[in-house]
C-alpha positions as CSV (number, residue, x, y, z in Angstrom):
1,M,31.9,-7.9,-8.5
2,I,28.3,-6.7,-8.4
3,D,25.7,-8.8,-6.6
4,V,22.9,-8.8,-9.1
5,R,20.4,-10.2,-6.6
6,E,20.7,-6.9,-4.7
7,D,20.4,-4.8,-7.8
8,F,17.2,-6.6,-8.8
9,A,15.4,-6.4,-5.5
10,M,12.2,-4.4,-5.9
11,K,11.3,-3.1,-2.5
12,I,8.2,-1.5,-1.2
13,S,9.2,1.4,1.0
14,T,8.1,1.8,4.7
15,R,5.6,4.4,3.4
16,G,3.8,1.8,1.3
17,R,4.0,-0.9,4.0
18,Y,2.8,1.5,6.8
19,A,-0.1,2.8,4.6
20,L,-1.4,-0.8,4.4
21,R,-1.0,-1.2,8.2
22,L,-2.8,2.2,8.8
23,M,-5.7,1.2,6.5
24,M,-5.9,-2.2,8.1
25,D,-6.0,-0.6,11.6
26,I,-8.9,1.7,10.6
27,A,-10.7,-1.2,9.1
28,L,-10.1,-3.4,12.1
29,A,-11.6,-0.7,14.4
30,E,-15.0,-1.6,12.9
31,S,-16.3,1.6,14.4
32,E,-18.6,4.4,13.3
33,A,-16.3,6.8,15.2
34,P,-13.2,8.1,13.4
35,V,-9.9,6.5,14.4
36,R,-7.2,8.8,15.8
37,I,-3.7,8.8,14.5
38,K,-2.4,8.7,18.0
39,D,-4.2,5.4,18.6
40,I,-3.0,3.9,15.3
41,A,0.6,5.0,16.1
42,R,0.4,3.3,19.5
43,R,-1.1,0.0,18.2
44,Q,1.2,-0.2,15.1
45,E,4.3,1.1,16.9
46,I,4.9,3.7,14.3
47,S,5.8,7.4,14.8
48,E,2.7,9.7,14.9
49,K,4.5,12.2,12.8
50,Y,5.3,9.6,10.1
51,L,1.7,8.4,10.1
52,E,0.5,12.0,9.7
53,Q,2.5,12.3,6.5
54,I,1.2,9.0,5.2
55,V,-2.5,9.7,6.1
56,S,-2.2,13.1,4.4
57,V,-1.3,11.3,1.1
58,L,-4.1,8.8,1.6
59,N,-6.5,11.6,2.3
60,K,-5.5,13.5,-0.8
61,A,-5.9,10.2,-2.8
62,G,-9.4,9.9,-1.5
63,L,-8.8,6.6,0.4
64,V,-9.6,8.0,3.8
65,R,-11.8,10.8,5.1
66,S,-10.8,13.1,8.0
67,S,-12.9,14.8,10.6
68,R,-11.6,17.5,12.9
69,G,-12.3,18.3,16.5
70,P,-12.1,16.4,19.8
71,Q,-13.9,13.4,18.3
72,G,-12.0,13.7,15.0
73,G,-9.8,11.2,13.2
74,Y,-9.9,9.1,10.1
75,R,-12.4,6.7,8.4
76,L,-12.1,4.6,5.3
77,A,-13.6,6.4,2.3
78,R,-15.1,3.1,1.1
79,T,-15.7,-0.4,2.5
80,P,-12.6,-2.7,3.0
81,E,-13.9,-4.9,0.1
82,E,-13.6,-2.0,-2.3
83,F,-9.9,-1.3,-1.7
84,T,-7.1,-3.4,-3.2
85,A,-3.6,-3.7,-1.7
86,G,-2.3,-2.4,-5.1
87,E,-4.4,0.8,-4.9
88,I,-3.2,1.5,-1.3
89,V,0.5,0.8,-2.0
90,S,0.5,2.6,-5.3
91,S,-1.0,5.7,-3.7
92,M,2.3,5.9,-1.7
93,E,4.8,4.4,-4.2
94,G,3.5,5.3,-7.6
95,S,4.3,2.6,-10.1
96,L,5.3,-0.8,-8.7
97,A,7.0,-1.7,-12.0
98,P,10.3,-3.6,-11.5
99,V,12.1,-1.5,-14.2
100,A,11.8,2.2,-15.1
101,C,10.8,1.6,-18.7
102,L,7.6,0.0,-17.5
103,A,6.8,2.6,-14.9
104,S,4.6,4.7,-17.2
105,D,2.1,3.8,-20.0
106,A,4.4,5.2,-22.6
107,N,7.7,3.2,-22.7
108,E,10.2,5.8,-24.0
109,C,13.2,3.4,-23.9
110,P,15.1,3.6,-27.2
111,R,15.9,-0.2,-26.9
112,K,12.3,-1.4,-26.4
113,A,12.1,-2.8,-29.9
114,T,15.3,-4.9,-29.5
115,C,15.2,-5.7,-25.8
116,A,14.3,-9.3,-25.1
117,T,14.5,-8.8,-21.3
118,L,11.6,-6.3,-21.6
119,R,9.3,-9.4,-22.0
120,L,10.6,-10.8,-18.7
121,W,10.1,-7.5,-16.9
122,A,6.6,-7.2,-18.3
123,K,5.8,-10.7,-17.0
124,V,7.2,-9.7,-13.6
125,D,5.2,-6.5,-13.6
126,N,2.0,-8.3,-14.6
127,A,2.5,-10.9,-11.8
128,I,3.0,-8.2,-9.2
129,Q,0.0,-6.2,-10.4
130,S,-2.2,-9.4,-10.5
131,V,-1.4,-10.2,-6.9
132,M,-1.6,-6.7,-5.5
133,D,-4.9,-6.1,-7.3
134,S,-6.4,-9.5,-6.2
135,V,-6.0,-8.9,-2.5
136,T,-8.5,-6.6,-0.9
137,L,-8.2,-4.7,2.4
138,A,-11.0,-7.0,3.6
139,D,-8.7,-10.0,2.8
140,L,-5.9,-8.4,4.8
141,V,-8.2,-7.7,7.8
142,A,-9.4,-11.4,7.7
143,W,-5.8,-12.6,7.6
144,Q,-5.0,-10.4,10.6
145,K,-8.0,-11.7,12.6
146,D,-6.9,-15.3,11.9
147,L,-3.4,-14.5,13.2
148,D,-4.8,-12.8,16.3
149,K,-7.2,-15.7,16.9
150,N,-4.4,-18.2,16.7
151,K,-2.1,-16.2,18.9
152,G,-3.6,-17.1,22.2
């Protein structure tokens, strides 16, 4: 028997989750100086090589800016208030739609006119997008600061 709970689970990959952590780390640095991948990797306990792949995608997407040289590293391309969690995760994951037929603007599914479950998936998709687009990088940074403050 198939466990439908497992089939339904929409999961954000480590690339998406680590992209959020990387962006938060840069935002938390609150520094004019660029943040080095080596330092982010140490603080976040993530492989430098893996972070280099992620930051490359973020750089191409225009979310971070890089600078070279001994004082080089990465900065946010905009203020933390101007980024949403949805924008960051989508830059790594593409569509966050729970089913393939909603992953692009043009639903090519031959069953779309007769598929009652499409309404359910559209509601799930809208809920996911609503949450992801309502939380900013600034919100995540504030939540992290609250956790850090309450730790000790």
